[in-house]
N, C-alpha and C positions, 0 to 999 in steps of 0.2 A: 890624857889631857884633863886638866882641872880648870874649870871656869867658875870664878867667884862672881858674886853680884851683891847688890843692894847699897853700897855706900854713896851712890850718885856721883862719884868722881872716878876718873880714869886712874888706875893704879898700875904698878909695874907688871911686866911679863918677865918670866925667867924660866930656866930649866933646872929642875932639881934632880939629884941622883937618888934613885930608889934603892931599897935594901938588896934587890937582886943585881945591882950594878947598872941597870938600864937608866934611862933619863926620861923625865916627864915634864911636859910643858905646863906651866901654871900661868893663868891670866887672873890676877886677883880681883880685878873689876874692869869692865869695859866702859864704865861711866854710863851716862844717860844717852839714849839714842834720840829721844824727843823730850825736851824739858822746857817748861815755861818758868823756870826758877830764875832768880836774878843773880845768884852767886856765880861769878865767872867760871869757877872750876866745875860747876854743874852743867855748863853749856858745851863742854868738850867731851866727846865720847869716841868710841872706836868700833869699827867693823873688823873682826878678826877673820882672816882667810887662812885656813889650815889645809896643808896637803900631807896626807899620811901614805907612806909607801911601805909595803911589806915585802921584804926580800927573802932570799933563801934562808931556810932554818928559822923562819919567823922573825928575823931581824926587822925592826920597825924604825923608819926614819920619818921625822916630822919636820916640815918646813912651815913657818908661820910668818905672816906679815900683817901689820896693823894699818888700816886705812883710817886716819883721824877724821872725824866729822864734827861739824859745828851746828848747834841748834841756833838758828838766826831768827830774830823777830824785830820788828820796827818799834817806833814810838807807841806807847800804850799797849804793847804786846800783840799787835796785829801782824798778819802775814808770816806766820810761823812756818819755817822750812828747814830742811836738813841739807847741808852742803858739805861735800868733801873738802878737806883743808886745801887741796890743790886748786880748787875753784874759788877759794875764799880770798878776798882782797882787803887791803887796808881801808879802802873806801867803804866796803860793806861793814867792816868792823866799826868804823866811825859812825855808821848809821844804826848800829845795834841798840836796841832798847835798854840793854844792860850796861852801856858804856860808862854811865855815871858810877857804876859799881866797880870800875877798874878793868872792864873787859876791853881787850885790844888784841891786835894780831901779834905784837911782840909778847904779850902775856901768854897767848896760846902756844907760841913757839917755845918759850921758856918752860912752860908746863910739860909739853911733850918731851923736850930734852931731858927733863928731870925724871920722867917715869917710863919712857919707852926706850929700852936699850937698842943700840945700833943694829944688831942682827934682825930685829923685828920691825924696823922702820923702813919706809920707802926712800 
């Protein structure tokens, strides 16, 4: 498993073929978990859940799911909290302190569709 970091934005997950023919999960960036930045893409992150099963002969199977999270804060940056996307509503998005920067629930959904492939999304 390869976990990248630092770019402050959620980036794609994929499985790459190794030289030995096996496959390796790569998460290029899980974005920010907590951020007080104003760029909408910096307010979306992910918690990666990985299950690794070792079978007979050392065969490894990896299952992974990404739980998208939103860093939410109100006007003037108060009341910072982290919420899973499934608990995030359009009403909350409209009250986000970064909404003037283009942050919205449709923006978050488009971002996730563009970087999180189906096998890894809930």
